[in-house]
N, C-alpha and C positions, 0 to 999 in steps of 0.2 A: 478219428473223425470228430469234428466238433458238432455237438448236438444242436438241434435247431434252437433250443432254449438259450444255450450258451452263445450261439451266434447272434441271436436277437438282443441279448443283453450287451454284447460287445458293440453292436451297432448303436444301441441306445447310449452307451457310454461315450462313443465317438461323437455322437450327435450333440450331447451335452457339452463336451469339450470344445467342439467346433463353434458352438454358439455362445460360449461364455467369453467374457471380456474383462480384462484387468486394466484399470486406469491407474497409471503410476504418476503420482503428484508429489512435487517437492515443495518444501517450505522452510523458511528460516526459523519458524517458531520452535522453541525448545520442547523436547518431549516432557510431558508432565505439566506444561503450561495450560492455561484455560483455553487457548486457541486449539491446541492439539487435542484436548479432551473433547471439544466440540466437533473437531474434524473426525475423530475416531468414532464418535457417536453417529455421525452422519454416514460414515462408511459402513457401520454395522446395520443401520437402517436400510441402506441401499442393498446390501447383500441379502438381508432378510426379505425385503419386498420384491426383489427380482428373483428370489429363490436361487441365489448363487450365480445367476447369469451375468451380473455385473458386480465386480469386486473393485474396491478402491484401496490402493496401497499408498500410504504416505511415507515420505522420506523426510523426517524432521531435522531441525538443528543445522540446516545448511550443508548437509553431507553431499548434496548434489551440486554445490557451488552457489554463487550469487545469481542475481536475476538474469544477467546477460548469459551466463553459462547455462542456466536452466532453459532460457529461450533457445539457445543453440541446440541443446539436447532434444527439445521439442521438435525443432525443424528436422533433426536427424532421425526422429522416431524413437529415441531412447527413453523419453518421457512423454507423458500425454498432457501435462499441465502443471500448474503449481499455484502457490499463493504469492501474490504480487502487490506492491503499492501501485496506485494508478500512475505515478510518475515512471515506474518501471516499464509501462506499456505505451508510452507516448510515441514510440516508433511504430507501433501497430495501429494506433488510432490517435490522431492529434487531438480529438475531442477530450481525451483524458486530461489535457492541460486545463480544461475549464475549472476543475476542482483543485488544481495544483499551483495556482498563481499566488505569489506572496501578498499578504495583507488583502486578500480578496474578500473575506468574510470577517465581520466585526464580532459576531457572536454566533452561537449555535442556532439561535432562533431564525436568523437570516437564511442559513443553510437549509433548515428544516422546511421553510416556506417554499423553497425552490426545487427540492429533490424530486417531487412527483413529475416535474416537467423535464428536468435535466438528467436524471439517472437513466431513463430510457434512451436518451440521445447517445450517452456514453456506451451503454450496453449494446445498442444496435451497431454503433461504429466498431466496437471490438469484434462483434460477430462478422461484420463485413470484412474485417482484417484477418479473420481466421481463428478467433478465439471466442469460446462460448463462456460467458460469466453469468451465473445465476442471479447475483445480487452484488451490491456495493456496500461496504461497511465503513463508517468513519471511525478513526482511532482517536479522535479528539485533536485539539490544537497542539502544534509543535511550538516549543519555545527555544530560545537560544541559551545554551549552557556554555560556560567558559571557565578557564582556569584563572583569568584576570577579570577584575571587576568591570562590568559594562553597564552603564546606566544612561548615557546620553549619546547623541550623534557625535559629540566631540571626542568620545572614547574610541570611535571607529577609525582605524588606520590600517596600514598594510601589515602590521604585526598581528592582526586578527586573522589567523590562518584557519579558515572555516571549511569544514567538510561539506562537499556536495557529492551527490551520486554521480557516477561516471555517465557522461552523455547528457547531463542536465544543463542545457544551454540557458534556460530561464534563470536558474539560480546563479549560474556563473556570471551572466551579464548584470544581474541585480546586485551581487556582491561587488563586482567591479565598479558599478555605478556609485555605490556608497563608500568606496575606498578600502574595502576589506580585500583579503587575498583568498580566492576560492581554491580549494585543493580537492580535485576529483579522486575519489577512492571507492572501491567496492565496500559494501557493508561489512564484509568479513575482515577488511583491513582497517576499519575505523578504530577499534580498541588498540591495536598495535600503534596506529598513527598517534593516538592520544598519549600512549606510553613514551614514544620516542620524541614527541614534540613536533612531528610533521604537521599535526593540526593541534590547535588549542581551543577550538570552538566548534560546536555542532548544534544542529537543531533536531529535537526529538520531543515526543510527548513525555510527560513525567513517568508514566508506566513503562513506556518503551525504553527510556534511559536506564531504568532499573533492571528490566528484564535482560537487556543486553550488557549490563554492568558498565555502561559508559559513564554513569553518574559518578563512579569511583575516581574518575580522572577530572572531575569538575569541582569548582568551589562556589560558582555563582549561577543563578538562573535568572534571566531577565524576564520579568512578568509582563511580557508583551506577546500576544498570540501572533506568530509569524505566518503560519499557514495551517490550513486544516488538512489532516492526513486521512488517506483513504486506502482501503485494501479490498482485494477480491480474490476469489479462486477462479482461474481461467483454464479452460480445457480446450485442447486442440480440436478444432471443428472437424477435422478428418476422423479422429477417434470418436467424437460425439455422434457424427452422422452414421457410424457403423452400428449404433444401437437402434433398437426398435423405437418407435415413437413413444410407446408406453414406458419403456425403460428410460428414455430421455426425460420424460416428465418426472419420474421418480428421482432421478439424479438432480434435476433442477430444483425440485421441491426440498429434498433433504439437505443438499449442500447449501442451497439458499437459506434454509432455516438455520444452519450452523453459522453462516456469515452474519445473519441478522441477530442471532442470539448474542454474538460477541458485542455488537453495537449496543445492545440493551444494557450491558454492564460496564461499558467503557468509561462513562462519566464518573461512576463511583470509583472505578479502579484508578483513574487519574487523580481524583481527590485524595484517595488513600496514599497514592504514590507521592503526591505533593507533600503530604504530612510526613511521610517517611524520609523524604529528601531533607526536610528541615531538621528532623530528628538526627540525621546523619551529618549535620553541620553545614549543609549547603545554604548559602544566603540567597533568599529570593528578593531581587532588587526591583523596586518600583520606579518605572521611568516617569519623567515629567510629561505632562499633557502636550506641551509644545513639541517635544521630541517624538512622541507617538504620531502626531499629525505630520511631522516632517518625514518620518520614515514611510508612512502610508502614501503621502504625495509623491515622494521620490520613486518608490517602487512602482506606482501606477504610471508615472511618466516613462520609466524605463521599459515597462511592458508595452506601452503604447508605441514607443519608438521602435521596438523590435517587431511589432505587428506591422507598422507602417513601412518598415524596410523589407519586410518579407522574411526576416531571419527566423521567425517563429510563426507557426500556424496554430490558431486556436479557433476552429469552427464553432460558431455559436457565441463568441465572446461578446459581440454587440448586444445580442439578445439577453445574455446574462446580465450585462451592465444595466440595461434598461429595466429589468426586473428588480435589480438591487436598488436602483434609484427610486423606483416606485415604492418599494418597501420603506425607504428612508425618508420619503417626502411626507410631512405631517398632513 
């Protein structure tokens, strides 16, 4: 016979197990990177503050596949979320395109002035689409890296085989419009594509290019900010809603803190990476002012054409353009 004490302890153990929850989150960030260090610190804080009721398990280094594979695993319940770029999430919420348009922001100051207004719009849209994101982090501006020298619009032709993320219609149409050849690949395929010559050009931040080792296949970086990169950790709302409100707040606070912590160091990381690129023999090419203006004008015309035709939806685009125009008006 089981004693009353043993029976009570068994019930208590069953109760703890029944109410504990593990969040399985995937990321491309390599183990040991600053991103993963922040993520693991957040997981430890959540585990401690919920007394083990909520545990976060990260799968780093892309072991769970690229963004589309991770999204499929989330829908099947095999994962509960992951780290994504905002561009990865445009099928969930078209509002993410607000921050992903080429040549949208001229500098970090413009973006900083608008984020209090537009970050909540994007986060609310993601939640409506079924993903809960505690915060958004910028990874800095992405630049064009190439194996061939690229300095002006006259250098752009169909031989410029440029990587774009799979399903990124905005980038595809923009590259088509300027005369380059867009090549859709998953992030896991980019390095191999650079090795084989399937692609010879890609856009990334200086630190991102080094972390992913893509820089080893490039000789030039065009010193022209193409677009601002953003990332977040998004959790399946079905899994999030199974937590108590108190535990939800802990997860939002600690994971959000990890995301924001990365942003606080990203500018210095990109500056250090830029110096490292030069040290490794990559030439940073300065474009002419006329070429910069031409690229910006052409990209804006292409985006407007896509919006007018209905090929792309960017809710809030007119509102964002009005705010930018006000910032740029003396």
